[in-house]
All heavy atoms as a GROMACS GRO file, in nm:
protein
  613
    1MET      N    1   2.167   1.858  -0.948
    1MET     CA    2   2.030   1.892  -0.970
    1MET      C    3   1.947   1.830  -0.853
    1MET      O    4   1.954   1.720  -0.824
    1MET     CB    5   1.978   1.831  -1.105
    1MET     CG    6   1.839   1.864  -1.144
    1MET     SD    7   1.810   1.800  -1.311
    1MET     CE    8   1.629   1.802  -1.309
    2ASN      N    9   1.859   1.916  -0.806
    2ASN     CA   10   1.760   1.875  -0.706
    2ASN      C   11   1.647   1.792  -0.748
    2ASN      O   12   1.567   1.848  -0.831
    2ASN     CB   13   1.722   2.001  -0.622
    2ASN     CG   14   1.645   1.964  -0.492
    2ASN    OD1   15   1.636   1.851  -0.465
    2ASN    ND2   16   1.598   2.056  -0.431
    3GLN      N   17   1.638   1.668  -0.713
    3GLN     CA   18   1.534   1.584  -0.767
    3GLN      C   19   1.402   1.598  -0.674
    3GLN      O   20   1.408   1.576  -0.562
    3GLN     CB   21   1.586   1.430  -0.754
    3GLN     CG   22   1.480   1.333  -0.805
    3GLN     CD   23   1.454   1.331  -0.950
    3GLN    OE1   24   1.550   1.356  -1.025
    3GLN    NE2   25   1.335   1.288  -0.999
    4LEU      N   26   1.295   1.633  -0.738
    4LEU     CA   27   1.166   1.648  -0.666
    4LEU      C   28   1.104   1.504  -0.645
    4LEU      O   29   1.135   1.418  -0.721
    4LEU     CB   30   1.072   1.725  -0.742
    4LEU     CG   31   1.097   1.878  -0.765
    4LEU    CD1   32   1.001   1.944  -0.855
    4LEU    CD2   33   1.103   1.940  -0.633
    5LYS      N   34   1.051   1.494  -0.528
    5LYS     CA   35   0.985   1.357  -0.493
    5LYS      C   36   0.836   1.386  -0.493
    5LYS      O   37   0.786   1.492  -0.439
    5LYS     CB   38   1.041   1.307  -0.363
    5LYS     CG   39   1.179   1.269  -0.375
    5LYS     CD   40   1.228   1.180  -0.258
    5LYS     CE   41   1.366   1.139  -0.283
    5LYS     NZ   42   1.379   0.999  -0.326
    6TYR      N   43   0.757   1.287  -0.541
    6TYR     CA   44   0.617   1.301  -0.543
    6TYR      C   45   0.552   1.197  -0.479
    6TYR      O   46   0.614   1.075  -0.467
    6TYR     CB   47   0.562   1.305  -0.696
    6TYR     CG   48   0.632   1.418  -0.787
    6TYR    CD1   49   0.749   1.393  -0.853
    6TYR    CD2   50   0.572   1.544  -0.780
    6TYR    CE1   51   0.806   1.501  -0.921
    6TYR    CE2   52   0.633   1.648  -0.835
    6TYR     CZ   53   0.742   1.620  -0.918
    6TYR     OH   54   0.800   1.727  -0.990
    7PRO      N   55   0.429   1.212  -0.434
    7PRO     CA   56   0.341   1.105  -0.368
    7PRO      C   57   0.307   1.014  -0.481
    7PRO      O   58   0.288   1.048  -0.595
    7PRO     CB   59   0.234   1.172  -0.311
    7PRO     CG   60   0.223   1.304  -0.381
    7PRO     CD   61   0.346   1.331  -0.425
    8CYS      N   62   0.285   0.876  -0.435
    8CYS     CA   63   0.227   0.789  -0.527
    8CYS      C   64   0.107   0.704  -0.470
    8CYS      O   65   0.124   0.676  -0.338
    8CYS     CB   66   0.355   0.689  -0.566
    8CYS     SG   67   0.293   0.548  -0.659
    9PHE      N   68   0.013   0.673  -0.537
    9PHE     CA   69  -0.104   0.609  -0.492
    9PHE      C   70  -0.106   0.451  -0.553
    9PHE      O   71  -0.083   0.433  -0.672
    9PHE     CB   72  -0.230   0.671  -0.515
    9PHE     CG   73  -0.248   0.806  -0.450
    9PHE    CD1   74  -0.203   0.920  -0.511
    9PHE    CD2   75  -0.299   0.799  -0.318
    9PHE    CE1   76  -0.214   1.040  -0.436
    9PHE    CE2   77  -0.308   0.922  -0.249
    9PHE     CZ   78  -0.262   1.041  -0.307
   10TYR      N   79  -0.122   0.354  -0.464
   10TYR     CA   80  -0.113   0.216  -0.515
   10TYR      C   81  -0.246   0.171  -0.471
   10TYR      O   82  -0.272   0.114  -0.362
   10TYR     CB   83  -0.002   0.139  -0.440
   10TYR     CG   84   0.010  -0.012  -0.472
   10TYR    CD1   85  -0.040  -0.062  -0.588
   10TYR    CD2   86   0.078  -0.087  -0.384
   10TYR    CE1   87  -0.024  -0.197  -0.612
   10TYR    CE2   88   0.102  -0.220  -0.415
   10TYR     CZ   89   0.048  -0.271  -0.526
   10TYR     OH   90   0.056  -0.409  -0.546
   11PRO      N   91  -0.352   0.166  -0.564
   11PRO     CA   92  -0.489   0.120  -0.514
   11PRO      C   93  -0.504  -0.028  -0.554
   11PRO      O   94  -0.440  -0.077  -0.642
   11PRO     CB   95  -0.584   0.214  -0.608
   11PRO     CG   96  -0.495   0.231  -0.735
   11PRO     CD   97  -0.352   0.241  -0.691
   12GLY      N   98  -0.591  -0.084  -0.488
   12GLY     CA   99  -0.642  -0.227  -0.514
   12GLY      C  100  -0.723  -0.295  -0.417
   12GLY      O  101  -0.762  -0.231  -0.317
   13ASP      N  102  -0.776  -0.407  -0.463
   13ASP     CA  103  -0.864  -0.486  -0.361
   13ASP      C  104  -0.776  -0.560  -0.252
   13ASP      O  105  -0.821  -0.577  -0.147
   13ASP     CB  106  -0.930  -0.593  -0.433
   13ASP     CG  107  -1.054  -0.533  -0.520
   13ASP    OD1  108  -1.104  -0.413  -0.477
   13ASP    OD2  109  -1.102  -0.569  -0.618
   14PHE      N  110  -0.646  -0.602  -0.290
   14PHE     CA  111  -0.564  -0.676  -0.215
   14PHE      C  112  -0.641  -0.784  -0.126
   14PHE      O  113  -0.641  -0.763  -0.001
   14PHE     CB  114  -0.497  -0.578  -0.109
   14PHE     CG  115  -0.436  -0.452  -0.175
   14PHE    CD1  116  -0.478  -0.327  -0.172
   14PHE    CD2  117  -0.314  -0.487  -0.261
   14PHE    CE1  118  -0.407  -0.229  -0.250
   14PHE    CE2  119  -0.264  -0.374  -0.333
   14PHE     CZ  120  -0.299  -0.259  -0.318
   15ALA      N  121  -0.696  -0.870  -0.199
   15ALA     CA  122  -0.775  -0.972  -0.126
   15ALA      C  123  -0.710  -1.114  -0.136
   15ALA      O  124  -0.746  -1.196  -0.206
   15ALA     CB  125  -0.902  -0.980  -0.197
   16PRO      N  126  -0.629  -1.151  -0.038
   16PRO     CA  127  -0.560  -1.056   0.064
   16PRO      C  128  -0.431  -0.988   0.021
   16PRO      O  129  -0.387  -1.038  -0.098
   16PRO     CB  130  -0.539  -1.161   0.190
   16PRO     CG  131  -0.500  -1.286   0.104
   16PRO     CD  132  -0.601  -1.281  -0.012
   17PRO      N  133  -0.358  -0.903   0.090
   17PRO     CA  134  -0.248  -0.868   0.051
   17PRO      C  135  -0.138  -0.976   0.057
   17PRO      O  136  -0.150  -1.060   0.144
   17PRO     CB  137  -0.207  -0.752   0.151
   17PRO     CG  138  -0.302  -0.766   0.259
   17PRO     CD  139  -0.422  -0.846   0.213
   18THR      N  140  -0.054  -0.974  -0.044
   18THR     CA  141   0.043  -1.088  -0.056
   18THR      C  142   0.189  -1.034  -0.073
   18THR      O  143   0.211  -0.899  -0.075
   18THR     CB  144   0.023  -1.170  -0.192
   18THR    OG1  145   0.049  -1.083  -0.305
   18THR    CG2  146  -0.121  -1.213  -0.194
   19LYS      N  147   0.282  -1.112  -0.068
   19LYS     CA  148   0.420  -1.082  -0.077
   19LYS      C  149   0.447  -1.006  -0.211
   19LYS      O  150   0.528  -0.920  -0.226
   19LYS     CB  151   0.524  -1.193  -0.064
   19LYS     CG  152   0.663  -1.153  -0.063
   19LYS     CD  153   0.750  -1.262  -0.012
   19LYS     CE  154   0.898  -1.215  -0.022
   19LYS     NZ  155   0.981  -1.274   0.066
   20MET      N  156   0.378  -1.048  -0.309
   20MET     CA  157   0.396  -0.973  -0.445
   20MET      C  158   0.340  -0.834  -0.439
   20MET      O  159   0.407  -0.731  -0.499
   20MET     CB  160   0.317  -1.050  -0.556
   20MET     CG  161   0.382  -1.182  -0.587
   20MET     SD  162   0.553  -1.169  -0.631
   20MET     CE  163   0.552  -1.090  -0.786
   21HIS      N  164   0.237  -0.798  -0.361
   21HIS     CA  165   0.191  -0.666  -0.339
   21HIS      C  166   0.304  -0.588  -0.264
   21HIS      O  167   0.329  -0.472  -0.303
   21HIS     CB  168   0.062  -0.656  -0.257
   21HIS     CG  169  -0.048  -0.720  -0.321
   21HIS    ND1  170  -0.126  -0.814  -0.267
   21HIS    CD2  171  -0.110  -0.674  -0.444
   21HIS    CE1  172  -0.235  -0.851  -0.357
   21HIS    NE2  173  -0.218  -0.769  -0.465
   22LEU      N  174   0.365  -0.654  -0.166
   22LEU     CA  175   0.464  -0.594  -0.089
   22LEU      C  176   0.586  -0.558  -0.179
   22LEU      O  177   0.650  -0.450  -0.167
   22LEU     CB  178   0.502  -0.677   0.029
   22LEU     CG  179   0.602  -0.614   0.132
   22LEU    CD1  180   0.556  -0.497   0.193
   22LEU    CD2  181   0.642  -0.718   0.235
   23ASN      N  182   0.617  -0.655  -0.267
   23ASN     CA  183   0.726  -0.634  -0.359
   23ASN      C  184   0.705  -0.522  -0.451
   23ASN      O  185   0.792  -0.442  -0.484
   23ASN     CB  186   0.754  -0.754  -0.449
   23ASN     CG  187   0.818  -0.872  -0.368
   23ASN    OD1  188   0.882  -0.849  -0.254
   23ASN    ND2  189   0.811  -0.991  -0.413
   24THR      N  190   0.571  -0.497  -0.506
   24THR     CA  191   0.540  -0.394  -0.581
   24THR      C  192   0.556  -0.270  -0.500
   24THR      O  193   0.600  -0.166  -0.556
   24THR     CB  194   0.383  -0.402  -0.631
   24THR    OG1  195   0.381  -0.530  -0.696
   24THR    CG2  196   0.352  -0.286  -0.714
   25LEU      N  197   0.517  -0.258  -0.375
   25LEU     CA  198   0.539  -0.141  -0.292
   25LEU      C  199   0.691  -0.106  -0.290
   25LEU      O  200   0.719   0.012  -0.298
   25LEU     CB  201   0.477  -0.164  -0.155
   25LEU     CG  202   0.517  -0.062  -0.038
   25LEU    CD1  203   0.439   0.073  -0.081
   25LEU    CD2  204   0.482  -0.096   0.099
   26TYR      N  205   0.771  -0.200  -0.259
   26TYR     CA  206   0.924  -0.180  -0.258
   26TYR      C  207   0.971  -0.118  -0.392
   26TYR      O  208   1.054  -0.030  -0.405
   26TYR     CB  209   0.989  -0.307  -0.234
   26TYR     CG  210   0.990  -0.351  -0.083
   26TYR    CD1  211   0.991  -0.488  -0.055
   26TYR    CD2  212   0.972  -0.258   0.018
   26TYR    CE1  213   0.979  -0.527   0.068
   26TYR    CE2  214   0.967  -0.303   0.148
   26TYR     CZ  215   0.972  -0.442   0.169
   26TYR     OH  216   0.968  -0.485   0.302
   27TRP      N  217   0.909  -0.183  -0.503
   27TRP     CA  218   0.948  -0.136  -0.632
   27TRP      C  219   0.927   0.021  -0.661
   27TRP      O  220   0.994   0.095  -0.702
   27TRP     CB  221   0.890  -0.220  -0.743
   27TRP     CG  222   0.919  -0.176  -0.877
   27TRP    CD1  223   1.034  -0.194  -0.952
   27TRP    CD2  224   0.836  -0.099  -0.964
   27TRP    NE1  225   1.022  -0.144  -1.087
   27TRP    CE2  226   0.898  -0.075  -1.084
   27TRP    CE3  227   0.706  -0.037  -0.943
   27TRP    CZ2  228   0.844  -0.006  -1.194
   27TRP    CZ3  229   0.652   0.032  -1.058
   27TRP    CH2  230   0.724   0.045  -1.176
   28LEU      N  231   0.795   0.051  -0.606
   28LEU     CA  232   0.745   0.190  -0.621
   28LEU      C  233   0.839   0.288  -0.538
   28LEU      O  234   0.885   0.388  -0.582
   28LEU     CB  235   0.603   0.203  -0.574
   28LEU     CG  236   0.498   0.149  -0.668
   28LEU    CD1  237   0.370   0.142  -0.599
   28LEU    CD2  238   0.500   0.228  -0.803
   29LEU      N  239   0.872   0.238  -0.421
   29LEU     CA  240   0.967   0.314  -0.327
   29LEU      C  241   1.108   0.326  -0.378
   29LEU      O  242   1.180   0.425  -0.355
   29LEU     CB  243   0.963   0.259  -0.187
   29LEU     CG  244   0.829   0.277  -0.104
   29LEU    CD1  245   0.832   0.188   0.026
   29LEU    CD2  246   0.798   0.425  -0.076
   30SER      N  247   1.142   0.240  -0.466
   30SER     CA  248   1.285   0.233  -0.511
   30SER      C  249   1.293   0.348  -0.626
   30SER      O  250   1.410   0.395  -0.663
   30SER     CB  251   1.325   0.104  -0.572
   30SER     OG  252   1.267   0.082  -0.684
   31LYS      N  253   1.183   0.404  -0.672
   31LYS     CA  254   1.194   0.499  -0.787
   31LYS      C  255   1.244   0.633  -0.726
   31LYS      O  256   1.181   0.675  -0.625
   31LYS     CB  257   1.053   0.514  -0.852
   31LYS     CG  258   1.012   0.391  -0.912
   31LYS     CD  259   1.091   0.342  -1.023
   31LYS     CE  260   1.059   0.212  -1.090
   31LYS     NZ  261   1.171   0.164  -1.176
   32PRO      N  262   1.328   0.695  -0.786
   32PRO     CA  263   1.384   0.817  -0.728
   32PRO      C  264   1.293   0.936  -0.721
   32PRO      O  265   1.304   1.020  -0.633
   32PRO     CB  266   1.504   0.859  -0.816
   32PRO     CG  267   1.484   0.784  -0.946
   32PRO     CD  268   1.408   0.666  -0.907
   33GLU      N  269   1.190   0.940  -0.809
   33GLU     CA  270   1.087   1.048  -0.804
   33GLU      C  271   0.978   1.018  -0.702
   33GLU      O  272   0.890   1.112  -0.683
   33GLU     CB  273   1.032   1.072  -0.944
   33GLU     CG  274   0.951   0.936  -1.003
   33GLU     CD  275   1.036   0.857  -1.080
   33GLU    OE1  276   1.148   0.846  -1.065
   33GLU    OE2  277   0.970   0.762  -1.131
   34VAL      N  278   0.973   0.902  -0.659
   34VAL     CA  279   0.868   0.874  -0.551
   34VAL      C  280   0.911   0.898  -0.398
   34VAL      O  281   1.011   0.838  -0.360
   34VAL     CB  282   0.811   0.717  -0.561
   34VAL    CG1  283   0.717   0.683  -0.450
   34VAL    CG2  284   0.762   0.704  -0.707
   35GLY      N  285   0.846   0.982  -0.338
   35GLY     CA  286   0.872   1.020  -0.200
   35GLY      C  287   0.789   0.941  -0.098
   35GLY      O  288   0.836   0.925   0.019
   36HIS      N  289   0.673   0.905  -0.136
   36HIS     CA  290   0.583   0.828  -0.032
   36HIS      C  291   0.480   0.764  -0.122
   36HIS      O  292   0.432   0.813  -0.229
   36HIS     CB  293   0.507   0.938   0.053
   36HIS     CG  294   0.424   0.878   0.148
   36HIS    ND1  295   0.471   0.851   0.276
   36HIS    CD2  296   0.290   0.854   0.145
   36HIS    CE1  297   0.373   0.802   0.349
   36HIS    NE2  298   0.268   0.801   0.269
   37VAL      N  299   0.447   0.651  -0.066
   37VAL     CA  300   0.336   0.561  -0.134
   37VAL      C  301   0.214   0.551  -0.040
   37VAL      O  302   0.236   0.505   0.078
   37VAL     CB  303   0.396   0.425  -0.188
   37VAL    CG1  304   0.278   0.338  -0.232
   37VAL    CG2  305   0.512   0.440  -0.279
   38SER      N  306   0.106   0.583  -0.085
   38SER     CA  307  -0.023   0.552  -0.007
   38SER      C  308  -0.091   0.436  -0.087
   38SER      O  309  -0.134   0.434  -0.183
   38SER     CB  310  -0.110   0.662  -0.025
   38SER     OG  311  -0.066   0.784   0.044
   39VAL      N  312  -0.096   0.317   0.004
   39VAL     CA  313  -0.166   0.202  -0.042
   39VAL      C  314  -0.307   0.221  -0.009
   39VAL      O  315  -0.354   0.257   0.105
   39VAL     CB  316  -0.109   0.086   0.030
   39VAL    CG1  317  -0.189  -0.050  -0.007
   39VAL    CG2  318   0.043   0.060  -0.005
   40VAL      N  319  -0.393   0.221  -0.114
   40VAL     CA  320  -0.537   0.256  -0.100
   40VAL      C  321  -0.615   0.127  -0.121
   40VAL      O  322  -0.626   0.074  -0.232
   40VAL     CB  323  -0.580   0.360  -0.198
   40VAL    CG1  324  -0.725   0.386  -0.175
   40VAL    CG2  325  -0.492   0.483  -0.181
   41ILE      N  326  -0.680   0.078  -0.024
   41ILE     CA  327  -0.755  -0.045  -0.024
   41ILE      C  328  -0.902  -0.001  -0.053
   41ILE      O  329  -0.955   0.073   0.016
   41ILE     CB  330  -0.750  -0.122   0.128
   41ILE    CG1  331  -0.610  -0.145   0.153
   41ILE    CG2  332  -0.841  -0.246   0.118
   41ILE    CD1  333  -0.592  -0.194   0.296
   42GLY      N  334  -0.961  -0.082  -0.151
   42GLY     CA  335  -1.096  -0.059  -0.188
   42GLY      C  336  -1.184  -0.099  -0.072
   42GLY      O  337  -1.161  -0.183   0.010
   43ALA      N  338  -1.295  -0.032  -0.067
   43ALA     CA  339  -1.396  -0.042   0.043
   43ALA      C  340  -1.478  -0.166   0.025
   43ALA      O  341  -1.548  -0.211   0.127
   43ALA     CB  342  -1.484   0.082   0.061
   44LYS      N  343  -1.489  -0.213  -0.090
   44LYS     CA  344  -1.578  -0.339  -0.109
   44LYS      C  345  -1.520  -0.471  -0.052
   44LYS      O  346  -1.409  -0.501  -0.084
   44LYS     CB  347  -1.604  -0.352  -0.257
   44LYS     CG  348  -1.685  -0.468  -0.300
   44LYS     CD  349  -1.693  -0.481  -0.447
   44LYS     CE  350  -1.749  -0.612  -0.498
   44LYS     NZ  351  -1.747  -0.620  -0.634
   45PRO      N  352  -1.582  -0.533   0.038
   45PRO     CA  353  -1.545  -0.666   0.080
   45PRO      C  354  -1.529  -0.768  -0.027
   45PRO      O  355  -1.606  -0.775  -0.109
   45PRO     CB  356  -1.642  -0.702   0.195
   45PRO     CG  357  -1.729  -0.592   0.215
   45PRO     CD  358  -1.713  -0.507   0.095
   46THR      N  359  -1.415  -0.836  -0.029
   46THR     CA  360  -1.387  -0.939  -0.129
   46THR      C  361  -1.346  -1.064  -0.052
   46THR      O  362  -1.277  -1.060   0.031
   46THR     CB  363  -1.279  -0.889  -0.231
   46THR    OG1  364  -1.154  -0.852  -0.154
   46THR    CG2  365  -1.320  -0.776  -0.312
   47ASP      N  366  -1.405  -1.172  -0.112
   47ASP     CA  367  -1.369  -1.306  -0.059
   47ASP      C  368  -1.386  -1.314   0.088
   47ASP      O  369  -1.316  -1.385   0.157
   47ASP     CB  370  -1.233  -1.353  -0.104
   47ASP     CG  371  -1.218  -1.367  -0.251
   47ASP    OD1  372  -1.312  -1.397  -0.319
   47ASP    OD2  373  -1.098  -1.340  -0.303
   48GLY      N  374  -1.474  -1.244   0.142
   48GLY     CA  375  -1.504  -1.253   0.282
   48GLY      C  376  -1.405  -1.184   0.363
   48GLY      O  377  -1.416  -1.193   0.501
   49VAL      N  378  -1.306  -1.108   0.315
   49VAL     CA  379  -1.212  -1.040   0.378
   49VAL      C  380  -1.261  -0.874   0.385
   49VAL      O  381  -1.265  -0.826   0.276
   49VAL     CB  382  -1.065  -1.043   0.333
   49VAL    CG1  383  -0.976  -0.971   0.404
   49VAL    CG2  384  -1.040  -1.195   0.322
   50THR      N  385  -1.281  -0.815   0.501
   50THR     CA  386  -1.320  -0.674   0.498
   50THR      C  387  -1.192  -0.585   0.480
   50THR      O  388  -1.068  -0.630   0.484
   50THR     CB  389  -1.373  -0.640   0.648
   50THR    OG1  390  -1.273  -0.645   0.736
   50THR    CG2  391  -1.498  -0.737   0.674
   51SER      N  392  -1.226  -0.468   0.443
   51SER     CA  393  -1.119  -0.372   0.427
   51SER      C  394  -1.027  -0.346   0.552
   51SER      O  395  -0.911  -0.322   0.542
   51SER     CB  396  -1.176  -0.226   0.374
   51SER     OG  397  -1.253  -0.249   0.262
   52GLU      N  398  -1.089  -0.349   0.663
   52GLU     CA  399  -1.033  -0.330   0.792
   52GLU      C  400  -0.927  -0.439   0.813
   52GLU      O  401  -0.810  -0.420   0.871
   52GLU     CB  402  -1.118  -0.306   0.913
   52GLU     CG  403  -1.188  -0.176   0.903
   52GLU     CD  404  -1.099  -0.052   0.886
   52GLU    OE1  405  -0.993  -0.050   0.962
   52GLU    OE2  406  -1.131   0.040   0.817
   53GLN      N  407  -0.969  -0.566   0.783
   53GLN     CA  408  -0.883  -0.681   0.795
   53GLN      C  409  -0.772  -0.673   0.700
   53GLN      O  410  -0.657  -0.706   0.734
   53GLN     CB  411  -0.960  -0.812   0.763
   53GLN     CG  412  -1.059  -0.842   0.886
   53GLN     CD  413  -1.147  -0.967   0.838
   53GLN    OE1  414  -1.202  -0.968   0.723
   53GLN    NE2  415  -1.190  -1.033   0.939
   54LYS      N  416  -0.795  -0.623   0.576
   54LYS     CA  417  -0.686  -0.614   0.483
   54LYS      C  418  -0.586  -0.515   0.527
   54LYS      O  419  -0.468  -0.528   0.504
   54LYS     CB  420  -0.743  -0.566   0.339
   54LYS     CG  421  -0.836  -0.675   0.268
   54LYS     CD  422  -0.891  -0.619   0.148
   54LYS     CE  423  -1.009  -0.701   0.101
   54LYS     NZ  424  -1.077  -0.646  -0.014
   55LYS      N  425  -0.639  -0.398   0.579
   55LYS     CA  426  -0.562  -0.298   0.634
   55LYS      C  427  -0.457  -0.348   0.752
   55LYS      O  428  -0.340  -0.325   0.761
   55LYS     CB  429  -0.625  -0.168   0.690
   55LYS     CG  430  -0.547  -0.066   0.747
   55LYS     CD  431  -0.631   0.049   0.798
   55LYS     CE  432  -0.532   0.149   0.854
   55LYS     NZ  433  -0.600   0.264   0.918
   56ALA      N  434  -0.520  -0.430   0.844
   56ALA     CA  435  -0.432  -0.499   0.953
   56ALA      C  436  -0.337  -0.597   0.890
   56ALA      O  437  -0.215  -0.592   0.938
   56ALA     CB  438  -0.538  -0.576   1.038
   57LEU      N  439  -0.371  -0.662   0.795
   57LEU     CA  440  -0.263  -0.769   0.719
   57LEU      C  441  -0.143  -0.669   0.661
   57LEU      O  442  -0.042  -0.709   0.665
   57LEU     CB  443  -0.337  -0.839   0.613
   57LEU     CG  444  -0.417  -0.946   0.662
   57LEU    CD1  445  -0.514  -1.011   0.550
   57LEU    CD2  446  -0.342  -1.063   0.738
   58TRP      N  447  -0.190  -0.553   0.597
   58TRP     CA  448  -0.075  -0.476   0.531
   58TRP      C  449   0.017  -0.421   0.648
   58TRP      O  450   0.121  -0.414   0.636
   58TRP     CB  451  -0.142  -0.356   0.462
   58TRP     CG  452  -0.147  -0.374   0.308
   58TRP    CD1  453  -0.269  -0.395   0.246
   58TRP    CD2  454  -0.053  -0.369   0.224
   58TRP    NE1  455  -0.245  -0.411   0.114
   58TRP    CE2  456  -0.101  -0.391   0.086
   58TRP    CE3  457   0.087  -0.347   0.227
   58TRP    CZ2  458  -0.029  -0.390  -0.027
   58TRP    CZ3  459   0.168  -0.359   0.113
   58TRP    CH2  460   0.112  -0.378  -0.014
   59GLU      N  461  -0.044  -0.372   0.750
   59GLU     CA  462   0.021  -0.320   0.862
   59GLU      C  463   0.113  -0.419   0.930
   59GLU      O  464   0.230  -0.403   0.965
   59GLU     CB  465  -0.073  -0.264   0.962
   59GLU     CG  466  -0.139  -0.134   0.925
   59GLU     CD  467  -0.252  -0.077   1.024
   59GLU    OE1  468  -0.285  -0.150   1.106
   59GLU    OE2  469  -0.279   0.029   0.988
   60MET      N  470   0.063  -0.544   0.923
   60MET     CA  471   0.152  -0.666   0.968
   60MET      C  472   0.265  -0.686   0.882
   60MET      O  473   0.376  -0.691   0.932
   60MET     CB  474   0.061  -0.784   0.994
   60MET     CG  475   0.144  -0.897   1.047
   60MET     SD  476   0.050  -1.066   1.044
   60MET     CE  477   0.017  -1.082   0.874
   61LEU      N  478   0.242  -0.670   0.743
   61LEU     CA  479   0.351  -0.692   0.655
   61LEU      C  480   0.463  -0.594   0.676
   61LEU      O  481   0.579  -0.601   0.653
   61LEU     CB  482   0.297  -0.698   0.514
   61LEU     CG  483   0.226  -0.823   0.457
   61LEU    CD1  484   0.155  -0.784   0.323
   61LEU    CD2  485   0.322  -0.936   0.450
   62LEU      N  486   0.410  -0.460   0.688
   62LEU     CA  487   0.504  -0.335   0.700
   62LEU      C  488   0.575  -0.347   0.833
   62LEU      O  489   0.693  -0.292   0.837
   62LEU     CB  490   0.427  -0.211   0.670
   62LEU     CG  491   0.375  -0.189   0.533
   62LEU    CD1  492   0.295  -0.068   0.541
   62LEU    CD2  493   0.480  -0.201   0.436
   63ARG      N  494   0.515  -0.405   0.933
   63ARG     CA  495   0.600  -0.409   1.061
   63ARG      C  496   0.720  -0.503   1.054
   63ARG      O  497   0.816  -0.469   1.118
   63ARG     CB  498   0.507  -0.467   1.171
   63ARG     CG  499   0.425  -0.358   1.249
   63ARG     CD  500   0.380  -0.426   1.383
   63ARG     NE  501   0.302  -0.543   1.361
   63ARG     CZ  502   0.167  -0.542   1.345
   63ARG    NH1  503   0.103  -0.424   1.340
   63ARG    NH2  504   0.087  -0.646   1.331
   64SER      N  505   0.714  -0.596   0.967
   64SER     CA  506   0.831  -0.680   0.956
   64SER      C  507   0.932  -0.624   0.848
   64SER      O  508   1.019  -0.701   0.822
   64SER     CB  509   0.786  -0.829   0.911
   64SER     OG  510   0.711  -0.825   0.790
   65THR      N  511   0.903  -0.508   0.799
   65THR     CA  512   1.006  -0.459   0.686
   65THR      C  513   1.037  -0.310   0.727
   65THR      O  514   0.993  -0.261   0.831
   65THR     CB  515   0.930  -0.459   0.557
   65THR    OG1  516   0.823  -0.368   0.562
   65THR    CG2  517   0.898  -0.597   0.524
   66THR      N  518   1.117  -0.247   0.649
   66THR     CA  519   1.146  -0.113   0.663
   66THR      C  520   1.082  -0.029   0.548
   66THR      O  521   1.144  -0.021   0.448
   66THR     CB  522   1.297  -0.088   0.673
   66THR    OG1  523   1.348  -0.142   0.566
   66THR    CG2  524   1.353  -0.150   0.799
   67ALA      N  525   0.964   0.021   0.561
   67ALA     CA  526   0.894   0.101   0.460
   67ALA      C  527   0.835   0.216   0.534
   67ALA      O  528   0.698   0.228   0.530
   67ALA     CB  529   0.791   0.007   0.376
   68PRO      N  530   0.913   0.312   0.581
   68PRO     CA  531   0.842   0.425   0.645
   68PRO      C  532   0.791   0.519   0.561
   68PRO      O  533   0.700   0.598   0.609
   68PRO     CB  534   0.972   0.486   0.723
   68PRO     CG  535   1.077   0.444   0.640
   68PRO     CD  536   1.053   0.318   0.588
   69GLN      N  537   0.807   0.512   0.439
   69GLN     CA  538   0.747   0.607   0.346
   69GLN      C  539   0.618   0.558   0.268
   69GLN      O  540   0.586   0.592   0.170
   69GLN     CB  541   0.845   0.636   0.210
   69GLN     CG  542   0.985   0.675   0.252
   69GLN     CD  543   1.083   0.554   0.261
   69GLN    OE1  544   1.037   0.443   0.288
   69GLN    NE2  545   1.206   0.580   0.254
   70ALA      N  546   0.551   0.460   0.357
   70ALA     CA  547   0.425   0.406   0.304
   70ALA      C  548   0.318   0.422   0.404
   70ALA      O  549   0.345   0.406   0.531
   70ALA     CB  550   0.444   0.258   0.276
   71THR      N  551   0.196   0.459   0.365
   71THR     CA  552   0.072   0.468   0.448
   71THR      C  553  -0.022   0.373   0.391
   71THR      O  554  -0.044   0.364   0.272
   71THR     CB  555   0.025   0.615   0.447
   71THR    OG1  556   0.140   0.706   0.490
   71THR    CG2  557  -0.092   0.634   0.543
   72ILE      N  558  -0.105   0.314   0.479
   72ILE     CA  559  -0.221   0.228   0.440
   72ILE      C  560  -0.351   0.310   0.470
   72ILE      O  561  -0.376   0.343   0.565
   72ILE     CB  562  -0.219   0.090   0.517
   72ILE    CG1  563  -0.082   0.037   0.520
   72ILE    CG2  564  -0.324   0.001   0.459
   72ILE    CD1  565  -0.020   0.002   0.375
   73LEU      N  566  -0.428   0.316   0.353
   73LEU     CA  567  -0.558   0.393   0.372
   73LEU      C  568  -0.668   0.298   0.320
   73LEU      O  569  -0.650   0.215   0.238
   73LEU     CB  570  -0.555   0.509   0.278
   73LEU     CG  571  -0.443   0.608   0.302
   73LEU    CD1  572  -0.437   0.716   0.186
   73LEU    CD2  573  -0.454   0.673   0.442
   74VAL      N  574  -0.780   0.311   0.376
   74VAL     CA  575  -0.898   0.240   0.318
   74VAL      C  576  -0.996   0.344   0.252
   74VAL      O  577  -1.031   0.454   0.309
   74VAL     CB  578  -0.984   0.184   0.447
   74VAL    CG1  579  -1.108   0.105   0.387
   74VAL    CG2  580  -0.896   0.070   0.508
   75SER      N  581  -1.032   0.316   0.120
   75SER     CA  582  -1.111   0.400   0.058
   75SER      C  583  -1.253   0.410   0.113
   75SER      O  584  -1.300   0.300   0.166
   75SER     CB  585  -1.124   0.361  -0.090
   75SER     OG  586  -1.210   0.424  -0.167
   76LYS      N  587  -1.321   0.524   0.098
   76LYS     CA  588  -1.458   0.526   0.139
   76LYS      C  589  -1.557   0.489   0.034
   76LYS      O  590  -1.679   0.480   0.055
   76LYS     CB  591  -1.492   0.680   0.190
   76LYS     CG  592  -1.416   0.708   0.327
   76LYS     CD  593  -1.445   0.847   0.370
   76LYS     CE  594  -1.383   0.875   0.505
   76LYS     NZ  595  -1.252   0.890   0.526
   77GLU      N  596  -1.502   0.487  -0.086
   77GLU     CA  597  -1.583   0.451  -0.203
   77GLU      C  598  -1.555   0.305  -0.246
   77GLU      O  599  -1.441   0.261  -0.232
   77GLU     CB  600  -1.551   0.548  -0.325
   77GLU     CG  601  -1.592   0.688  -0.284
   77GLU     CD  602  -1.580   0.780  -0.400
   77GLU    OE1  603  -1.582   0.738  -0.511
   77GLU    OE2  604  -1.552   0.896  -0.374
   78LYS      N  605  -1.655   0.248  -0.311
   78LYS     CA  606  -1.637   0.107  -0.355
   78LYS      C  607  -1.585   0.100  -0.492
   78LYS      O  608  -1.588   0.188  -0.556
   78LYS     CB  609  -1.771   0.019  -0.363
   78LYS     CG  610  -1.830   0.020  -0.217
   78LYS     CD  611  -1.957  -0.056  -0.220
   78LYS     CE  612  -1.998  -0.075  -0.069
   78LYS     NZ  613  -2.120  -0.146  -0.050
   0.00000   0.00000   0.00000
C-alpha cells in the first residue's frame, strides 16, 4: 500500500528554541504520514528575543543535525 505523506505545522513562541523543541521536531518527522514539518515562529517578541533571532537559533540547531524535511518560517501575525 502506498503511504501518503502530509505536511505538518509546528507553531510556537520558541523563546528560545531548546533541545526539547528539536526532539519534538524529530518525533514529528518520525511519523510515517508526515513528509515535511514547517516550524512556524510567532511574530511577537518574547523575553527580548526577536522572531529573526529565534529563526537563526533554529537554523543553528538544524545545521548540527540531519532534518532536511524541516523548514523554519516566521509568522507575519502575532
